[in-house]
N, C-alpha and C positions, 0 to 999 in steps of 0.2 A: 509617442510612440509610449505603450509597456514596454520593457526588459524583458516580459518574463510571456511564457506559453504556457500555460496550467493545462494537464494534461488530465480530462473531461469524460473518461466511464462513469457510466449512471450508477452504476455496481456498486463504484466506491463510495458511494452518498448517497445508498439507498437507508433510509432506514425507517422503511414501510413496510418490510421483508417479514414473515418470520420469525428468522435468527436474525438477529439485530446482534452485531457483532460491535468490538470497539472501536475498529480503526472506519465501521461507515459511521458511526454517532459523529467520531472526530472526522472525520471526513464530511460531514452536513454544515457541521460550526467552521471546519476553517474556512469550508466556499464562501458561507453567509458570512464570516467575521469577513473576507476579502471583500466582495461585493460589498458589506457599508463602509470598508474605512481603508482600504487602499487609495492609494492619491494619484495612481497612476492615469495619466486623459484617456484611453482606450483600455480596454479589455482581449485579451488572446487567449481562443483556449481549442486543445485540440483536439479532435473529436477521432477521438482510437476508436469506437464503436461504432463509428462511420453510420451515426443516428442524423435523422434531416435536423440537420440546423432549428427552423422553426418549433424542433420539437425539443429539442436544448436549451435553446432560450425560452419557452413555459417554464420548464422546470425551473432554470432559473431564478422566472421573473416568481414564483413560488416562495423563494429564499429569502428575496429582499429587491431592492428598486435598482432596477437597470437602466442605469440614468448618466452610461457615456456608449461609443459606440464599441463594439464587438466583432472581434476576425474570427474566423472560424477556420483553423487548421485540417486538411485534410487529413488521414490517419493517413497517408503513404508519402506527405508532401513535408519530407524532413530536410529541402532547402523552402520552406516555411517555418520551421523551429530557425534556422536558420538568420533570417530575414528581421527574425522578431532578438533575438539574442541569447535567449537561455529557455531552456523549456523545465518544468517542476513536476515531479512524481508521484504521488500519493503516498510509494513507496521505498525500500531502500535498493531500488533494482537498478541502481549508476552502473556500475558494470556492463551488462546486456544492454543497456541503451548504449552505454559506448563502444560497442562493438557493434551495433547497428551502425552509429554512425560514421562510424571509422569506414562500415560498406558503402556508405552513401557518399563518400569519398569530402565530408565535411567534418574532420579532426580537430581541427578549429572556426570550424562555422559557428558553434552556441554551444554553449557550455549548460549542467546538466547538474541540478542537483537533487535530492531524494531526502527520504525521512523514516528514523526507523519508525516502528509499531510494535509489536513484537516481535522478537532478534531465536526464538528458542529453536524456530521450526530447522528442518536439514535443509528444506531449501534457502531460506533466509541468510543460514549460514554460510549455503553454499555463496548463497550471490556474496556476500560481507568479503570472504578468502578472497573472490574472483577480482575484489578492487584491488588486490596485489600484483595482478598480473594483467590488467583490463588496458586498453589504452584509453585510459582515466589521463586528461591534463592538470596543472595545479589549482587550476580555478574550478573544475568541477567540487561538490563540495554533497558531503550526506551529514542534515541534522539527524541531531542525537536529542531526545528530547529531556531526557533531564542527565546527572552527572554518573549514578548508578548505570546506565545504561552507555552513556557513552566509556566509560571506562572498562564496559562489559567488552564493547566494541575494539576497543583500543586490547586489549590482552589477545582476541584474537585474529587479529591484524597483524601483532608481532606476533605471535606463533606461527602462522602462515611468513611472514616473511624470511623467519629462523629456521624453517624450513625449504624455502628457496634457494637462499642461502648455503647454506649445509648440504643438502640431497643435490641439487643441479649447479649448485657455483654460481648461481647469478648475483651479479653483485650491481646491477639496479632495477629497480619493485617502482611501481606508481608510487604516489605520496596521494594518499585522497587528503582534502582538507573536511577536518570534521571540526563541528562547532557546534556549540548547546542551544538551542532553541528550546521553550520551552511548549505545549502544546496549551490551547488557553479555552474558554468558552467564549457563549455571547449572556454575559453575567446578568444581564438584565430579564433573560429568560427564566431565572430562577428565586423571582418576587414571591415572597410570601405574602398571604391576605388571608386577616380574620375570616373573611366570609371561607375562603378555601379551608382553615384550617375546619371551620365548625363544622363545612362538606361531609370532611374527612373522619371528624374525629365520628361525627352520626351513625354514618354509612358502616366504619369497622366497630363499629358500639366499644368507642373506648370514652370512659368516662373526663370530663374538662380537668378533673385534681390529677389523674393520671401522669407521668412525665414519659414520652412517646421515643426511642432511640430505634432510627430508621438505617438500615442496608437497602443500598441498589446497585444493582447490577443482576449479571448472567448468573441462574442455579445450578453452578457445575464444580463438582466439590475437584472436578482434575484440573480443569483446565484454566478456572478462574479462580477461587480459594474453599478453602476445607472449613465450612463453617461452622463445625462445631466449638471448635478454641472461642467463637465468638458467644455460642451458646452458654459455653463452661464458664465465662469471664458475663455474662449479666444476670445467672442464676448467681454468682459468687455476692454482685453488687445487689442482686433484689433482694436478699436473703438478709443483710444488713442494712437494708433502706427502709428507712420510715414509712417511702412515699409506695404509692402502687407506680411497679414499672410493666410499657408493652413495650413489646416488639417486632416493629412494623418488619419486613419483607415484598421490599416490591420488586420485580424480578422472573424468571424464565427461567424455563429450564428445555431440554432435548427431546422430551418425553413425558407422558401423563404420570408412565412409571418412574422415570426420575423425577419429576418432582412430588409428587405421594413420600419416595424414600429420603427424600429430603427434608421435606418439612418435617414427616414422621418424627426424623433422627436428632434435627434439631429441637423439637417440641419437649421431646424423652429428656433433654438433659437440662433445661428451664425448668423445670414445676411450676414455679414460682413468680415465671414469669407471664405474662397477658402476650400471647402468639395470634400474627395477625398475617395472612398476606396477602399481596395482588399483584397483578399481571400488569410488567412497567414497559411492555413496550408502546403501548399509545401512549402518542404524542401529549395528552390531552394528563396522561397520567405522568410518564418522565419529569412533564415540566411543575405540576403541581401537589403534588406528592408530596415536598418538601414542607408546606405547610403541615403536615401531621402533625410534625415531630419538636422535641425540642434540641437531639442530637443526634449527632452520624456514628455511625461504627462501620469500619471497614481493616479487619484484619487481613490484608494483603499475604501468602506464604507460596507466591509460585513465581518461578521463573519468566513464565511467560508473561507477568507484568511487566513493562517499562515505563510508567507514567503514572497514569490513573485519572480519570475525567472524572469522577464521581465526588472524590474530595472536593474538589474543587466545585462542582456543581454546591454541594452541601455546603462551602464555605459561599461561595455570590449567596445562598437563600439565607445565611447570618447564622445556621449551626457552629457551635464546636463542634470537635468529633475526636472520636478516640479511633486512633487506626495504628496498624502496626510500622514499624521504627527498619519499611520496606522500598527500593528502589525509589521511586521517582514521590512517594509520598513525604520523602525527605526534604526533596524540594519545595512543597507547594505546603501543609499544615508547620507551623513552628510549637514543640514541642515549649509547655508550658503560656505559652501566648495566641494560642488558637485554638487549643485543646491541647489532647497528651497523645506522644508516641511510647508503646508498648515495643518493648527490645524485639530481635529477631535472634533467633539462633541457628546455624548453619552448619555441614558437616566443613571439615578440611577439607583441601586442596590433592583428590587423589581417591576420593573417598567414595566417588560416582565415575571412575571407568567403566567402570557394567555395565550403569545406566547406557554411555555415551555406548559402548560397544554393542547390544541388545539395538538401542533401536538404530545404529548406522547397516546392522545386518539385518533388520524392518522387522527383525523377533518379536518387537513392540510396536505398537502403533505411538503415535504422539500426544496422542491423552495419554496413555499409559507411561512414556518419558517423561510428560510434566508432572503428571499427578505424583507421580510414584515417588517422584525428588520432594514434591512438596509434605512427601508424609515424613521426611524427617525433618523440616525446617520447622526451627518451633518457636513459636510468638509466645513473650508472657504473659498467661493468663492473668496472674495476680498483678501484674502495672497494668494491662486493661482493666481487671476490676477497680482494680482505684482511683484512675479516671473514670471509671462510667462513675462512681461513686461518690467523687467530689463534684459531678457534676450535676449529678442524680438530686444530689442534698442543698445543692446551693444553687437557688436564684438567679443571684446577682454574681458569681462564678458564670455561669450560660447566657445570661446577656453579657458580659463585659468581654468574655472567648468569641462571642459569634461575633460582636461587631467588629472587634479583632478582624476576625477573618474576613466578616464583608467586605472588610477595607481593602485588605492583602490582594483577593481576589478583583476586585477592580480596578484597583492599581495593575497590579504587575500580571494579573492573567487572566484579562478582559481579550477579547482580540483588537481592539483600538491599542492596545498596549504592544502586543506582539505584531502585527502586521508590519509596522514600519522596519520589524527587526531581521523580518522574510524581505523587505523589496531593498531593505542596507546593502541584506547582504548578495542580488541579484545584481546589484547595482554595480558591488564591488568586483563580482565575475567578470561582467563587462567591463568596468575597465583593465582588469589583469589578463584578458585574451586580447583584449585590444594593442594592450602594452606588450604583448610576448612576442618575440620572437621568430621571425619563419616557423616556419618546416622545412629542413630537407627533403628532397623529392624522394619519395617509395623505392627502396627498391623495388625493382619488378619483381622479382620470385619472392618479395612476403609476401603472402597471402591477408587481405586485411580483416582477415576474421578465418583462422588456423581450422577452427572450430566449425567453422559454415563456409565448406567449400564448393563452390562452382561444380554442382553434380556432375557435369562432362569431363571435369576437369579428374575429379576423385572416380568415377566411376567409368573413367576414357579408355582403362583397357576392357569394359566390356565386350564393344561392336567390333566386327573385322578391322573395318577401318573408320573415320572421320573427314567429314566434311574440311576442304577450304577451303579460301577466295577463288582457286586454279578448277575447283572441283565444278566438270561440263554437268549440263542437263537440257533438256529435250524434251518439249512438249508429247505426251504417249500417243500413241498415233491411234485415232478418231473420238482425246476430249475436245471439250468443248469448253465454252464459259459458263454452260446449262447445265456440266458437270461441275463446276462450281459449284452454283446455285444451291443443285440439289446436295449437296456436300452440307452446308452454312445452314441449310434446313434441320437437317439430322441432329438429336442429342447426343449420342457415340463419337462421332467426329467431331464437337466443340468443346467436350468436355475439357476442364485447363486452358478455356480459349483464348486467354492471355497471351499462351505459351507461342501461340499460329500467327500468320498472318490477317490482318484486315482485311475483309470483301475485298475492298475496292483493289488493295493491293494483292490480293491472287487473282481481281481478275485483269488487270493490267501485265501480269506477267502471262497469264498465257495469250492475252492478247501479243506481246510481243515475241512469244516463241511460236506463235500461230503460222512462222512462216516456212516453220520444218529444219530451224535454224538449228543448232548448237549454240549453247552462252554462257561462260562464265557467272561462276556466284558471285563476283565482282563484278561484271557487266549487270547483271540484272538488279544487285543494288547500289548501283551507283545517283542512279535519278532520287533516291528517298531523301526525307533530308536525316543529314546526318545522326540523330537521335535515335532511329527506326532504323537507321540499316542493320546493326547486331541481332534485332529482333524479328527481319527482314529474312538474314540471312538463317537462320533457324527455323523461319517458318518455311521455307523454301523445303527442307526437311516435311514436315507438315504435309505438303503437296507431291512429296515422293511416296508419302506411308498411303496416302491412300491412291494414290497410281494418277494424280493427273500430271506427274511430270516423274522421266525416268533421270536417275542417276548414273551417268559412264561411271562405271566403277574402274579403279586405278589399277586393280591387279585381282590375281583368284583369290578366293577362299584360302584359307591356311585353316589348317587342324589344331 
């Protein structure tokens, strides 16, 4: 049996929509890699979107050969997660799932692993901070995709820990297990061919003797990267080069107006460069456009970035790169071996407090928050230009660095090398959980999630009185089983139907009370299966609400 259930929401793996996001591309790539390289004899998926299993099975079959038994865990079945042992989330909300696990009474029933993508949004920052106070177990794990994002997460968790200790006197906080496992790609998807190269160059009207520099990604200077430093560096290199230089940008923008602005301003800063752009969302383009290029450029400057897949994709295609020395790029492309990394410069700590304050108050949007920060993160244009020039002018250097980059991508960043690291983690999580000492019984006054209390406890003071096992009920005079059937056929009484009794339960109660007797709630639910008794208890008040039953109040109304 598999050691893990994979959270499967099709939206997280959908790369066919008009607004393709990096997390979706990464999600699809991971799922394909898992199906191809998992060593588990069985697979298990958590059907969180409540789709038909046959529809999901067909979607999996489009990605890879489904060549072993598959189990589908229903979205409400956390017991199913416990039967498998672990659940893996395609995002970092480990704390949220920890609370939900606690509410299900399964604190040690299964382990939770999650993964970082962007960590700059308030929602994700809050979810990371919650790790320090949620019911997280030592085997629960957060996978950081790069050394840079792991350091960032550690900084945030330490700040939260200090706050809890200094402000609230906390002596114990959760200790999430952090580890670094890189993202990966299916490297065979990025094989360049001479025929593709010829077709793309003809389509884009690029001469055979031109050196083509490729950028792939979203055309969004606020939340992706500002393209103008790339334009400036390319212009400097092109002016010094003896060869014709072309820049192909493959990507997509949020609107036609934004795309026009993006390309017009890029083109204005690199007049010596042949400028071309294509829509990078189509799968045929995403996997073949690499053939047009001789080298790759990506000068990331944004705090929303944590790893960066496109430099890896370029490496897999055999392209050397000129990239910024930023976040996860530092873990993938080796300076002077697989290409060149240009230095980046950011303000010292304390210079962005106003940005954090404005964003925390919702005075500026997320896009403006990360975009404003990126405006004062500088990439060395001179270093980027020199790296470009070296690669443009030296065919042998391009080929040597391209071969090195491709070998590195295949050996370290293909899913065949990374999926075993995931599976080793899940095996270790299971072993640690199974070896842990039993938990003491939870105190009766300790809520399984104090932020999500039972509404009838939290708002218990709203009603005149509340029911109890000794509350007496009787059949309202004149009411029969036909009245129950009529109610069940209406829409308004059955809204939120899962909160009321089933048809069979309601009819049985009517039959029991049809002799004119008065019965306690305790007596009326006694014959129900133990798991249904709490639901039938509250369902009896549904019958009171619609005058099928009459409740015998304990006292007069109070002001």
